[in-house]
C-alpha positions, 0 to 999 in steps of 0.5 A: 616526500612531497604530496600535492592537493589538486582540486577540481577547479585547479584541474578546470583551470588548466583546461581552460588555459590550454583551450584559450592557447590553442586558437592563438598558436594556430593563428601565429602559425598560419602567416608562416605557412603562407609566406613559405608557400609563396616563396616556393611557387610565386607564379602559381595561382593560389588555390582556395582551401578550406579552413582547417579547424584548429586542433583541440587541445588534449586536457592535461594528464592527471596524476594518479593522486588527482585522479583519485580525488576526481574519482571521489567527487564524481562518485559522491555526485553520481551517488547524491543524483541517483538517491534524488530520482529514487526519492522521486520514485519513491514519492510517486509510488503511493499514487501510482496504479503499480506501486511495485513497479516504481519501488523496483526502479527506486531499488535500481537507483539506490543500487546504482547510487551504491555502486557510484559510491563504492567507487568513491570509497576505493578512491578514498581508501587508496588516497588514505593508504597513500597518506599513511605511507607519507606519514611514515615517510615523513617520520623517517625524515624526521629521524634522518634530520638528527643525523644531518650535519651542516647548517645548510643542509639541515635547514634545507631538510627542515624545509622539506619536512615542513613542506611535507607536513603542510601537504599531509595537513591539506590532504588530511583536510580534503580527505576529511570533507570527503569522508563526511560526504561519503558518510552522508551518502551513506546515511541517505542510502540507508534512509532510502532503503528503509522508506522503500521497505516501509512502503513496500510493507504499506503497499502489500498490507493495502493490496491484502485488505483490497483483496480481502474486501474484494473477497467479502464482497463476493461472498456476500453476493454470492450469499444475497444470490443464494438467499434470493434463489431461496426465496424464489422457491419460498410459497406465497405469504399467507394472506386475508384481504391482502393482509398477512394471515398471522391469526393474532386477531382472531385469537385475540377475538376468540379469547375474549368471546370465549371468556365472555361465553364462559362467564355468561354460562356460569352466570346463567347457571347460577341465576336459573339453576342454583338460585334460592327463593329466599336469596337476593335472586329470588330465582326470577329467571328460573324459567329461562334456563332454556334460553340463557344457558344455551346463549351462554354456551353458544357464545363460548363456542364461538369463542373456542372456534375463534381461537381455534381458527386463529391458532391455526392461521398462526402455526400456518404463518409461523411455518411459512416463515421458518421454511427452507428448501428442505421442507419441500423435500419431505413426504406428506399424506394429502387427502385424494378423491377418485371416482369411486371413493376417497382416501390419503395419498403419500406425497413427496417432493425431491 
């Protein structure tokens, strides 16, 4: 059994030879047709006719095996082209406004590459099956060779077996090359599919981060707007002389003055009321008790008043800092005055 190992270049050479012979055949047939026409009608005027184009030569029909080789080559080539397009779209997906569209188009290209590769694999499997059948037939020829008698017949059988072995070896070489190409394309398809899945996961993660950032920004804006509305309803800040009335200065001054007044009162009392004529003071200021003791007491009272006013201002300022909208919804007693008297009124804000 004989097998052939055609290649694409062999088929292309057959087509080129046919196309080259077609114009020569047309040129050789044209003078004979002209002479025959002139013999039939020597007196008639020749009517101008348009030059008819030479018929295109049909490419030689390929055998089933040759068609499978071409199908394998075409399928691998188309699969590689589709993968190149998928890689280009995948590279542009990262910068695209809508990466999902680019990824979907890349997946379509990968699917088309898989379809083309499947056709090549089908042709490969068919050729491999035929090769296996050829090997089986070769084994049968080798077995039958032992029963062949006669030198010429045996030599012819051996020559045929050698030719079949050469054809099988050539087919195996071509199939090995095609198998390597198919394996390479399959690996490339797997790589591109993994890259598409990775790019989609990154795009989804990026979209989730952007959505989260947008939600946080919206929540922050709402919180700021709510805080602004709350501060708009807050009462004005207590101020004295265009400065915050925290009361700290009055409390400090009241504490100092009160301490000084307390010390003066105690000292003047000892100097005027509890003195000893034989002691170191000798009661020289005894007659000044009506002046010195009230002076110390007045200083102490002034300090206490300053401290009390400062404490009141401080409490009011802290209450303003801790103000909330709920505070305005509470009731309170406020002094009221009428034409015939005064009193307290319970007022509230709701």
